[in-house]
C-alpha positions in Angstrom: -0.1 -0.2 -0.1 1.3 3.8 -0.7 0.6 6.0 1.2 -2.2 7.7 -0.2 -4.2 4.1 -0.4 -3.7 4.7 3.7 -4.1 8.1 3.7 -7.7 7.1 1.5 -8.4 4.3 4.4 -8.1 6.6 7.9 -10.3 9.0 6.3 -12.8 6.4 5.6 -12.6 4.8 9.2 -11.9 8.0 10.8 -15.9 9.2 9.5 -17.3 5.5 10.5 -15.5 5.8 14.0 -17.2 9.1 14.3 -21.0 8.3 13.3 -20.8 5.3 15.1 -19.6 7.3 18.5 -22.6 9.9 17.8 -25.1 7.3 17.4 -24.7 6.2 20.7 -24.6 7.0 24.8 -20.4 7.8 25.6 -21.1 4.9 28.7 -21.5 2.3 26.6 -18.9 -0.5 27.4 -16.7 -1.6 24.0 -16.5 -4.6 23.7 -12.9 -5.3 22.4 -11.6 -3.2 25.1 -13.0 -4.8 28.3 -13.2 -2.0 31.0 -13.0 1.1 28.1 -16.6 2.8 27.3 -17.3 4.6 23.9 -16.1 7.8 25.9 -12.7 6.3 26.6 -12.5 5.1 23.5 -13.1 8.6 21.8 -10.4 9.9 24.0 -7.4 7.4 23.7 -8.6 8.3 19.9 -8.0 11.6 20.1 -5.2 11.8 22.2 -3.5 8.8 19.9 -3.4 11.4 17.3 -2.5 14.9 19.1 0.2 12.9 20.6 1.8 12.4 16.9 0.9 15.7 15.7 2.7 16.6 18.8 5.8 15.1 18.1 5.6 15.6 13.9 5.7 19.4 14.7 8.4 19.3 17.4 10.3 16.2 16.4 10.2 15.3 19.7 8.3 13.0 21.6 6.4 14.3 24.8 7.7 13.8 28.0 4.1 13.9 29.8 0.8 13.0 27.8 -1.7 14.3 27.9 -2.3 17.7 29.2 -4.7 18.0 31.6 -6.2 21.1 28.8 -7.8 18.3 26.9 -10.1 16.6 29.3 -11.5 20.0 29.5 -13.0 19.7 25.9 -16.0 18.0 24.8 -14.8 15.1 23.6 -16.8 14.4 20.1 -15.3 18.3 19.6 -12.2 16.2 20.7 -11.9 14.0 18.3 -13.0 15.7 15.5 -10.2 18.9 16.2 -7.9 16.2 17.3 -8.6 14.8 13.2 -8.3 17.6 11.0 -5.0 18.5 13.1 -3.9 14.4 12.3 -4.4 15.6 8.6 -3.4 18.6 7.8 0.2 17.5 9.4 1.1 14.7 7.5 -0.3 17.2 4.2 2.2 19.5 5.4 4.6 16.9 5.0 6.5 15.0 3.0 6.1 10.9 4.3 9.9 10.8 3.9 10.2 13.7 6.3 12.2 13.0 9.9 9.8 12.2 12.7 10.5 10.3 16.3 8.6 6.6 16.1 9.1 4.0 18.2 10.1 1.6 15.5 13.8 2.3 15.2 14.0 1.6 11.5 11.7 3.9 10.0 12.1 7.1 11.5 9.8 9.4 9.3 6.6 10.3 9.0 5.6 7.7 6.6 5.5 5.5 9.7 3.1 7.2 11.4 0.3 7.2 8.4 0.5 4.1 8.2 0.7 3.0 11.8 -2.1 6.2 12.6 -4.1 3.6 9.3 -4.3 0.7 11.1 -5.1 2.0 14.0 -7.8 3.8 13.1 -9.2 0.6 11.5 -9.4 -1.2 14.5 -11.0 1.6 17.0 -13.3 1.7 14.1 -14.6 -1.6 15.0 -14.5 -1.1 18.1 -17.0 1.9 18.1 -19.5 0.0 15.3 -20.0 -2.8 18.3 -19.6 -0.6 21.0 -22.8 1.0 19.2 -24.7 -2.1 18.3 -23.9 -1.5 14.4 -23.0 -3.3 11.5 -19.4 -3.8 11.4 -17.7 -2.6 8.0 -15.5 -5.0 6.1 -11.8 -4.2 6.3 -11.0 -3.7 2.4 -8.5 -6.8 2.0 -5.1 -4.2 1.3 -5.6 -2.5 4.8 -6.7 -6.0 6.3 -3.2 -8.0 4.9 -1.4 -5.2 5.7 -2.7 -5.0 9.1 -1.3 -8.6 9.9 1.9 -7.8 8.3 2.3 -4.7 10.9 0.9 -6.7 13.6 3.4 -9.7 13.2 6.7 -7.9 12.2 6.4 -4.5 13.7 4.7 -5.6 17.0 5.3 -9.3 17.6 9.0 -9.7 16.1 10.7 -6.2 16.4 9.0 -5.7 20.5 9.4 -9.4 21.2 13.8 -8.7 20.8 13.3 -5.3 21.8 11.8 -5.6 25.5 13.5 -9.7 25.8 12.7 -9.3 29.6 9.0 -8.7 29.1 8.5 -10.9 26.6 10.0 -13.6 28.5 7.9 -13.4 31.1 4.9 -14.1 28.7 1.5 -15.3 31.2 1.1 -18.4 31.0 4.2 -19.6 30.1 6.1 -20.0 26.8 5.8 -23.2 24.8 8.7 -23.0 21.8 12.3 -24.2 22.8 15.0 -21.9 23.3 15.9 -23.3 19.4 13.0 -22.0 18.1 13.0 -24.9 15.7 9.1 -24.9 15.8 6.6 -22.8 13.7 3.3 -21.6 13.0 2.2 -20.3 9.5 -0.4 -17.6 9.8 -2.5 -17.3 6.4 -4.5 -14.1 5.2 -5.9 -14.7 2.0 -3.0 -15.1 -0.2 0.1 -13.6 2.0 1.6 -15.4 4.6 3.8 -15.3 7.1 6.5 -17.9 9.3 7.0 -17.0 12.7 9.5 -18.9 14.8 9.2 -18.1 18.3 11.5 -18.3 20.9 11.6 -17.2 25.0 13.9 -14.6 23.9 12.0 -13.4 20.6 9.8 -13.8 17.9 11.2 -14.4 14.2 9.0 -13.3 11.0 9.3 -14.2 7.4 7.0 -13.8 4.7 5.9 -17.2 2.7 4.5 -20.4 4.7 7.2 -22.9 5.7 7.1 -26.9 5.6 5.1 -28.4 8.6 4.3 -26.2 11.4 3.0 -27.1 14.9 -0.3 -25.1 13.7 -1.6 -23.4 10.7 -3.7 -20.1 10.9 -5.7 -19.2 8.0 -8.8 -17.2 7.3 -9.7 -14.1 5.2 -8.1 -11.3 5.4 -10.3 -9.3 7.5 -11.3 -11.7 10.0 -7.2 -12.5 10.1 -6.6 -8.8 11.5 -9.8 -8.7 13.7 -8.1 -12.2 15.1 -4.5 -10.8 15.4 -5.9 -7.7 17.8 -8.4 -10.1 19.6 -11.5 -8.6 18.1 -13.0 -12.0 17.1 -13.0 -15.3 18.9 -11.3 -18.3 17.4 -14.2 -19.6 15.6 -13.1 -16.8 12.6 -10.3 -18.9 12.0 -9.1 -22.2 10.1 -6.7 -24.1 12.4 -4.7 -26.8 11.7 -2.2 -27.9 13.6 -1.8 -28.1 17.6 -4.7 -25.5 18.3 -2.7 -24.5 22.0 -0.2 -23.3 19.8 -2.5 -21.3 18.4 -3.7 -20.1 21.3 -0.4 -19.5 22.2 0.3 -17.3 19.0 -2.8 -14.9 20.4 -1.3 -14.7 23.6 2.0 -13.1 22.5 0.0 -11.1 20.8 -1.8 -9.6 23.2 1.7 -9.1 25.2 3.0 -6.3 22.6 -0.1 -5.0 22.0 -1.4 -4.0 25.1 
């Protein structure tokens, strides 16, 4: 996907998220985010947008966030303002321009264009579920990209970057130190091979031979499953189902 496509998806999903939030009370619970209300979800998305705006405009990650004064703004107007500032900031910069990110290999505006598109589509799903609305299907290209992002930039990168935390995985690790056992994930025509160990997870493009478990689905349900927004009945599991649960536990650890 190119940057213009990410921005197109971001715009569409933001509009659906905003409409879903406006269609219900801020006190309704969000099924995909236990303990959150719709108001919490709207506030979170707005704060994330403004945090990235501040980082891009100042060239520095804010030391404390959010500023207390933001709590005084009504939620929907705050969300609308935050989105407007985010899109204005993107339009003022070239995707290749430098900006701080949490992913060391990519310190550019393009990182945040992609990340905000993927952040928004997941929380758009949350908002539609909370409002009791039909959940709009995620386009295949965005969903495949989202699975790639969560496997490589969250699971692979964070598991190696924060090894002590990853080693203390809730429920423990099934993989041995040698990392020989593999997991295959397939979303439509795209596939990835994961080699987990208690010290991190290596992710390669393509399906490997003889995995401990193969997990398959169309792109949309695979993206939702990867982020814990749908149940195990949305994917097809071949092999050791305990290892499918192991993958979900690892993904939950690096995305929480």
